[in-house]
C-alpha positions in Angstrom: 0.0 0.0 0.0 2.8 2.4 0.9 4.6 1.6 -2.4 1.4 2.4 -4.4 1.0 5.7 -2.6 4.7 6.6 -3.3 4.3 5.7 -7.0 1.1 7.7 -7.3 2.7 10.7 -5.7 5.7 10.5 -8.0 3.5 10.2 -11.1 1.4 13.2 -10.0 4.5 15.3 -9.4 5.8 14.5 -12.8 2.5 15.4 -14.5 2.3 18.7 -12.6 5.9 19.6 -13.5 5.2 18.7 -17.1 2.1 20.9 -17.2 4.1 23.9 -15.9 6.8 23.3 -18.5 4.2 23.3 -21.3 2.5 26.4 -20.0 5.9 28.1 -19.7 6.9 27.1 -23.3 3.6 28.5 -24.6 4.1 31.8 -22.9 7.6 32.1 -24.4 6.2 31.3 -27.8 3.4 33.8 -27.5 5.6 36.6 -26.3 6.2 39.2 -29.1 9.7 39.6 -30.3 11.3 42.8 -29.0 11.9 45.4 -31.6 14.5 48.1 -31.8 13.5 51.2 -29.9 13.6 54.2 -32.3 14.8 57.6 -31.0 12.7 60.8 -31.0 14.9 62.2 -33.7 14.3 59.1 -35.9 10.5 59.6 -35.5 10.8 63.3 -36.2 12.5 62.4 -39.5 10.0 59.7 -40.2 6.6 61.1 -39.3 4.6 58.5 -41.1 6.2 55.8 -39.0 5.6 57.9 -35.9 1.9 58.2 -36.7 1.7 54.4 -37.4 3.5 53.6 -34.1 1.3 56.1 -32.2 -1.8 54.3 -33.6 -0.4 50.9 -32.5 0.2 52.3 -29.0 -3.3 53.8 -28.9 -4.8 50.5 -30.0 -2.8 48.4 -27.5 -2.7 49.8 -24.0 -0.2 47.1 -22.9 2.6 48.8 -24.9 1.4 52.4 -24.4 4.0 53.1 -21.7 7.0 51.7 -23.7 9.9 53.9 -24.6 9.1 53.5 -28.3 5.5 54.7 -27.8 6.7 57.6 -25.8 9.3 58.6 -28.4 6.8 58.5 -31.2 4.3 60.6 -29.3 7.0 63.1 -28.4 8.2 63.3 -32.0 4.6 64.0 -33.1 4.2 66.7 -30.5 7.5 68.3 -31.6 6.4 68.2 -35.2 3.0 69.7 -34.7 3.6 72.1 -31.8 7.2 73.0 -32.2 10.3 72.3 -30.2 9.2 73.8 -26.9 
């Protein structure tokens, strides 16, 4: 009886650990690839890309606070309001 309990516990532990490994692998696969952060100056020189990035940031609140989003917004503000 004790041997069966030990085997059942070991099998349960292996299954739980395998489930965590699968979940972890799925999260890694689902994570977006990091992209290069563009500077404010780059976005000022490429206003169409700044507008596109700003729209992406507006549509996806999860990335809204990223440096790339802030740089694109700042570049648009500079372009439309002036340097100050």
